[in-house]
N, C-alpha and C positions, 0 to 999 in steps of 0.2 A: 384506328377502325372502330366502328360501332358494333356493339354486341348486345343481344337481349339475354341477360344472364341470371342464373340463380345466385343470388346474393345472400339470401337466408333460406333455409330448407323450409319448404311449406309455405313461403311467402310469395307474392306475385314477382314474376320476372321484371328486372329493371333494364332499361337502356342505359349502357354505360359506354364510355370512351376508354379504350386500351390502346397501347402502342401497337401499330401494324408491324408484325414480325418481319425481319429481313432474313431472307433464306441463306443458309450456309451449307457447305458440304453438298450433299445430294437433295437438299430440301427444295420444295417447289411451292411458290406462294400463288394462290388462286384467289380470284374475286368470286364470291359465291353467287350463284344464280338461283338454285333450288335447294331446299333443305327439308326432308320429310320429318313428320312428327311421329314418334315411335312410342309404344306403351313403356319401353324401358326408360323413357325420359321422365315418366311419372314417378318410377322408383328412385331415380337420381334426384328429381326435384323433392321427393319426400325425404330422401336422405337415408333410407334404410330398407331391408328386406326382411320379411316376415319368415322366421326360421321355426315356427310352430313352438313346441315345448322348449326349444332352445333359446327362445327369445328373439332379440332383433340383431341383425348385422348392420352396423352403421358403415356408410361408405367412406366417411373420414377415417375409419380404421383401415380401409383398404388403399388410402392414398389419394382420395379424392378432395380436392381443395377448391374453395370458393374465393371469389366469384368464378362462375363457370358458365360459358357458353355452350349449351348442350347441342345436340343435333348430330347424328352420325349417318344420316342418308343424305349425301352432299354431291351436288354437281356445281362445278364451277369453271371459270375461264382463267387459263394459264397467263399470269403476269410476268413473273420472273423466277430465276432459279439460281441455285448455289453453283460455284465453279465445277464441282464434281458431277453436275447433272448435264454438263455441256456434251454435245454430240450424242444425246439419247433421244432424239427425235422430237424434242420440245419446240413449239412455236408459240409466240405470244398471241393470245386470242383463242387458242384451242379449247374447245368445251370437253371436259373430261369428268367422268365418274370417280369419286375418291374412295378407295378401299380404307375404311376407318379402324379396322380392328388391328392396329399396328402394335408391335413389341419393341424390344431393344435394338432389333436390326442386326444383331451380331451372333446370336446363339444358334444352335443347330436347327432349332424349329423355325426360326426367322429365315435362315439361309435356305431352308427346304421349302420356303413359302408356305409355312404353317404358322404364320405370325399370331393367329388367334389362340394358339397353344403356348405362346411365350410365357415364361414365369414372371417377367417383368412388363406387364402390359402398360401400353401408353396410348390407349384407344382414343380417337378424336371424339369430342363431345362427352368424354367421361373422365379421362385423366388430363386432358388438354383441351383448349377451346375447339369447338366444333362449328357446325354450320349455322347455328343461330347468330350469325355475325356476317358482316359485310365481307370478311376475308378469312381464309383458312390456310394452314400450313401443312402440306403433305410431306412425309419424310423422305420420299424418294420417287423418282418417275415410275418405278415398278408398281406403286400404289395408285396409279392413274390409269384409267381404262377408256379407251375409245367408244363413244356412244353414237357416232355419226349415223344418222337416219332414224334414230329413236327419239320419242318424245322425252325431253330431258326431266320433266317432272315425274313421269312414270319411271324413268330409269333411276332416278334417285332412290326409289323404293327398293331397287334391287340390291343396294348395298347393306341393307339389313334384312327387311322382311323377306325379300327375295332369296338372298344368299343362305339366310338362316333356314328357310324351309327346304331350299334346295339341297343343302347339307344334311338335314334331317331325313328327307325322302332317300337320299343316297344310301343312308343307313339301314333301310328296310328293303332295299331293291337288291337283286331283281325279284319281281313277283309277276305272276300271270296277269294280263290286263283286266281280267274279270274277277280277281281275287279282291275282296273289300279291303281298302285302306282307310281307316277312320281318322278324321282330322277333328280334333276337339278344338273349338274356337273358330268363329267366322269373321273375325276382324281382318286387319290387313294382311297378317301372316296367313290366316286361313284361306283367304281369297287368292293370295299369291300362290299358295300350296295347291289349290284346285287348278289354277292356271298352268302351273308347271307340270302337274301329273297329266293334265290333258295334253301338253305339249310332248310329253314322253309316250303318248298313246295309251295311257291308262284309262280304263272306262268306269271302273267301279269305286266311286269316290263317295265317302259317307262323311257329311259335315255334321257336327254337334254343336249347339249353342244354346244359351238361355234366352236368347232374343229371336222372336219370330221374324223381325224385320232383317236381322242379319242372316238367318237362314234362307230368306227370300233372295238375298243378294248372293248367297252360295249357290242357289239353284240357277240364278241367271248366269253366274260365272261357269256352271257346268257341272255341279255336283249331281251325281246319280241319285243320291238319297240323302235325306236330312232327318235329324233327330233332335227334338225339342227337349232339352235336359231340364227336367223338373223332379224335385224331391229325391227319394232314396232309390228309385227304380230305373235310374238312367242306364246302368249297365244292362239291365233286362231289355230296355228299349233298344239299345245298340244291337245286342244279340239277336232280338227278333227281326229287326230290319235287315240284318246281314245273313239271316238264315242260319246262325249259329255263332259260337265264339270266333274270334277273329285272329288273323295271323299278325296284324300289325296296327298299332294305334300311335299316332303323333299327337301328344298333349301339347298344344300352343298356349294353353292357360296355365296348367301345372299348380293349381291350388289343391288344397286337401281333398275336396269333393270331387273334382275332375280327375285327379290321379287315381282315386279309389275306383271310380267308374270305369276308368280306362284299364287298370289293372284287372278288374273283375270280368272285363269283356274278353280277355285273352284266351286263345286256345292252347292246347299242348304244343310247345315250341313257339309260342308267340312272343312278339317283342313289343315293349313299350318304349318309345323314345320320348324323353322329356325335354321340352324346349322353353316353355313360358317361365315366368318369375313371379307369378301371382303370390305365391307363398303358402306356407303351412308345412304339413309333413304327411308322410304316408306310412302307415302301420301295415306291414306285410306278414302274413302267416308264413313263417319261414319254411315248413315242410312242403308247401305247394311250389316254392322255387325249384328245388330238385325233381320233385315228382312230376311236374308239369313241363320241366326243361324251359323255364321262362327267362327272358332276358329284360332287364331294365337298363337303359343307356341314356346318359345326358348328351345333349348335343349343343355346343356353344357357337353361335353365329356360323361363320364359314371362313375359308381362306381365300387368298388372291386367285389361285387356280379354279376354284369353284366359281367365284364371281366372274372370272372372264369366260368360263364355260356357259354360265347362265346368260350373260350378255350375248354370246354367240347365238344361243337359242333364240333370244328375243330378235336378233337381227335376221334370223332365218324367216321370221313371220309366224312361227308356230306358237308363240306365247301370247294368249289372249290378254288384253289389258284388264286391270283391276279399276274400280271406281276411284277417281282422284278428285279432290276439292282443293283448290289453289286459294291460298290467302296471302296477302302482303306479309313480308317479314316482320314488320313492326306489330303485327297481331299475334305473335308467337304465344303470349300468355293466354289469350282468348282461346287459341286453338289447342293449347295443352289442357285447358280447363274443360273444353268440349269432349276431348278424348277421355279425361278422368272420369267424366260424368256418363260415359257410355253413349254419346250421341254422335258418333262417327262411324259412317258406313264406308269401308275401304281405308283410304289414307288421306290425311291432309298433308299437302306440301306447300310450304312456305315459299314464296317467291320474292326474290330480292331485286332491287333496282337494276342490277347488272343484267337481269334476264331480258 
């Protein structure tokens, strides 16, 4: 099979030939039709995360090996499967969304369909080849989700940006529809979060970003309010826009500046859910945590149950689409660089020949 892979961190992706895997056990081989380009791919391509004063965390220390075909927002056509997948509803040619955040498949978390919390992660596009390739191997039929009736390019984004924000939103719900929920970041995740909140019937959605262009996209998607993040007074701007400190902030950037502004915007009993991987660190005045009964919670992607629920919402017709730009799969490197340079509104989805 062909793949557009990271061969050396920080260097252009290269087209390489690697053996097409033969499925065994419950594994399912798919021909890739669509693959979303996610900001997490930038960190994988760079090969490290910024831990602030603690230095860098290198992905090779976490078991990431090169060459690697990235891409974890994957839609593909079923080609063949292992003997243990027989009788599980598979047919050659079916179009399926692939849940990528897989683990060992054997531990209590995986068996409870909380694969993203497995202590031995095997995520597609991170620890094994993903969607920047002509073929991908899913561990089991339960990791494949029917998307009949949906635009496959849009559906691909649900496997990461969609399920990630859906899981984060669930961590602050329930909330009254007119209670402000602040979303920091108006990229692919931010726009999907607005769409999902609207589908849930939430009305007060406040989008924060450094880009006026992306805030315009947020308003088009249905944000009730927008805040341009500039300088040291972003928290003050958020509080003014919301009419006071807020109960919930979801930080889809999660850098030093955005995390501080998010924390400083919280009211008593408020919750900050940290999602993004931009990097840095947050220095917290410790007495404020108990005095104001604050909560800071990390949220890592989502699980198969959440992805199926999100796809069901999309099939109901309640989930507005986000802007999608489609590019041919061989243009993966150019798409990645455009995302790195902040030139993408919404999501780029790579389209393979099989589409």
